[in-house]
C-alpha positions in Angstrom: -106.2 61.4 -98.5 -102.9 61.8 -96.7 -102.6 63.1 -93.1 -101.6 66.6 -94.1 -104.7 67.2 -96.3 -106.9 65.4 -93.7 -105.6 67.8 -91.1 -106.3 70.9 -93.2 -109.8 69.6 -94.1 -110.6 69.1 -90.4 -109.4 72.6 -89.4 -111.1 74.4 -92.3 -114.4 72.5 -91.9 -114.4 73.3 -88.2 -114.0 77.1 -88.9 -116.6 77.6 -91.7 -120.3 77.8 -91.6 -120.8 75.7 -94.8 -118.4 72.7 -94.4 -120.0 71.0 -97.5 -118.6 73.8 -99.7 -115.0 73.0 -98.6 -112.9 71.3 -101.3 -109.3 70.2 -100.6 -106.8 69.3 -103.4 -103.3 67.9 -102.8 -100.5 67.9 -105.3 -96.9 66.7 -104.9 -94.1 68.0 -107.1 -90.3 68.7 -106.7 -91.0 71.7 -104.5 -93.0 69.6 -102.0 -96.7 69.3 -101.2 -99.3 72.0 -102.2 -102.6 71.8 -100.5 -105.3 74.0 -102.2 -108.4 75.0 -100.3 -111.7 76.2 -101.8 -114.4 77.6 -99.6 -117.6 79.5 -100.2 -117.5 83.3 -100.5 -119.3 83.7 -97.1 -116.6 81.7 -95.4 -113.5 83.3 -96.9 -113.0 85.8 -94.0 -113.2 83.0 -91.5 -110.3 81.1 -93.2 -108.1 84.2 -93.7 -108.9 85.9 -90.4 -108.1 89.4 -89.3 -105.0 90.6 -91.2 -104.4 87.0 -92.3 -103.8 85.6 -88.8 -105.9 82.5 -89.2 -104.4 81.6 -92.5 -100.9 82.2 -91.1 -101.7 79.9 -88.1 -102.9 77.1 -90.4 -99.7 77.4 -92.4 -97.6 77.3 -89.3 -99.3 74.1 -88.1 -99.0 72.6 -91.6 -95.2 73.3 -91.5 -95.1 71.3 -88.2 -97.0 68.4 -89.8 -94.7 68.6 -92.8 -91.5 68.5 -90.6 -92.8 65.5 -88.8 -93.2 63.7 -92.2 -90.0 65.2 -93.7 -91.9 67.1 -96.3 -92.4 70.8 -97.3 -96.1 71.5 -97.2 -97.6 74.7 -98.5 -101.2 76.0 -98.4 -103.0 78.0 -101.1 -106.4 79.5 -100.4 -108.3 80.0 -103.7 -110.6 83.0 -104.0 -114.2 81.9 -104.8 -115.2 82.7 -108.4 -118.2 84.7 -107.3 -115.9 87.1 -105.4 -113.6 87.8 -108.4 -116.0 90.2 -110.0 -117.2 92.0 -106.9 -114.1 92.5 -104.7 -111.2 92.3 -107.0 -112.4 95.1 -109.2 -115.0 94.7 -112.0 -112.7 95.8 -114.8 -109.5 94.0 -113.8 -108.0 91.4 -116.0 -106.2 88.2 -114.9 -102.9 89.9 -115.9 -103.6 92.7 -113.3 -104.0 89.9 -110.7 -100.7 88.3 -111.7 -98.9 91.7 -111.7 -100.3 92.4 -108.2 -99.0 89.0 -106.9 -95.6 89.5 -108.5 -95.3 93.0 -106.9 -96.1 91.4 -103.5 -93.5 88.7 -104.0 -90.8 91.3 -104.9 -91.6 93.2 -101.6 -90.9 90.2 -99.4 
């Protein structure tokens, strides 16, 4: 693993109750580095934080790590599969999720 993903892994595993459930994936493309984090459903709130404050802080720190290495580093937090049915609405399709994300992007 590279320093940026090791950094994210250290922070995330320090925050959660079940560090063994944490999975970090790193992909590099023309847009930069994408670090994807998977955690258990019980730890999701700890990673996101109140009103997204913890996730925002992790992303800010990652930006600093990226600047130090002349790279653009982004963080994606995947929603656990067991949460998709309960919190995202039982009857929603994947298209509804995509539409919601696109609406959020348009409002930025």
